[in-house]
C-alpha positions in Angstrom: 34.7 -39.3 20.5 35.9 -42.4 18.7 38.5 -43.4 21.2 36.0 -43.2 24.1 33.5 -45.2 22.0 36.0 -48.0 21.5 36.8 -48.0 25.2 33.0 -48.1 26.0 32.6 -51.0 23.6 35.3 -53.0 25.4 33.7 -52.0 28.8 30.3 -53.3 27.7 31.8 -56.5 26.3 34.4 -57.3 28.9 33.7 -55.2 32.0 36.0 -52.8 33.7 38.9 -55.3 33.7 38.8 -55.3 29.9 39.4 -51.6 29.8 43.2 -51.3 29.9 45.3 -48.8 28.0 47.0 -51.7 26.2 43.7 -53.6 25.3 42.0 -50.5 24.0 45.0 -49.4 22.1 45.2 -52.9 20.5 41.5 -52.7 19.6 42.2 -49.3 17.9 45.3 -50.6 16.2 47.6 -48.1 17.9 50.3 -48.2 20.6 49.3 -47.6 24.2 51.4 -44.5 24.6 49.3 -42.8 22.0 46.2 -43.3 24.2 48.0 -41.6 27.1 48.2 -38.5 24.9 44.4 -38.5 24.7 43.3 -39.6 28.1 46.3 -39.3 30.4 45.6 -42.6 32.0 43.1 -45.4 32.6 41.1 -43.4 35.2 40.4 -40.6 32.7 39.6 -43.2 30.0 36.9 -44.6 32.3 35.6 -41.0 32.9 35.3 -40.8 29.1 33.4 -44.1 29.0 31.1 -42.8 31.7 30.5 -39.6 29.7 29.7 -41.7 26.6 27.2 -43.6 28.8 25.5 -40.5 30.0 25.1 -39.2 26.4 23.6 -42.6 25.5 21.1 -42.7 28.4 20.3 -39.0 27.7 19.4 -39.9 24.1 17.2 -42.8 25.3 15.1 -40.5 27.5 15.2 -37.3 25.3 11.9 -37.9 23.6 10.1 -38.3 27.0 10.4 -34.8 28.3 7.5 -33.9 30.6 6.4 -37.6 31.0 8.2 -38.8 34.1 6.7 -42.3 33.8 7.9 -42.7 30.2 11.3 -41.3 31.2 11.6 -43.8 34.0 10.7 -46.6 31.7 13.3 -45.5 29.1 16.0 -45.4 31.8 14.9 -48.8 33.1 15.0 -50.3 29.6 18.5 -48.8 29.1 19.6 -50.4 32.4 18.3 -53.8 31.3 19.9 -53.6 27.8 23.2 -52.2 29.1 23.6 -53.2 32.7 27.4 -52.8 33.0 27.3 -49.3 31.5 24.3 -48.3 33.6 26.2 -49.5 36.7 29.2 -47.4 35.8 27.0 -44.3 35.3 25.7 -44.4 38.8 28.8 -45.9 40.6 30.0 -43.7 43.4 33.6 -44.9 43.3 35.3 -42.7 40.7 39.0 -42.7 41.3 40.0 -39.9 43.7 42.3 -38.3 41.1 39.4 -37.6 38.8 36.5 -36.9 41.2 
């Protein structure tokens, strides 16, 4: 999803504080109300960012099926390359309205 990808890019560049409806809308060249039609709000946009992250980490480990050590190394490498996104993936503090 292109909109979630743009939000993920902002998250990785500026952290969670940089992922606002207005900032992501500006980056996309659209008005913030248009984003609300797609995500419903910031919490759901962060859920979409998280989903993007899980797809990315899944791709990084996909070729290591059956080799737990290689899979662990792939996940560790992902965490080193993309620490903010990795942290979001395994954060336990999803907003209550989306958990």
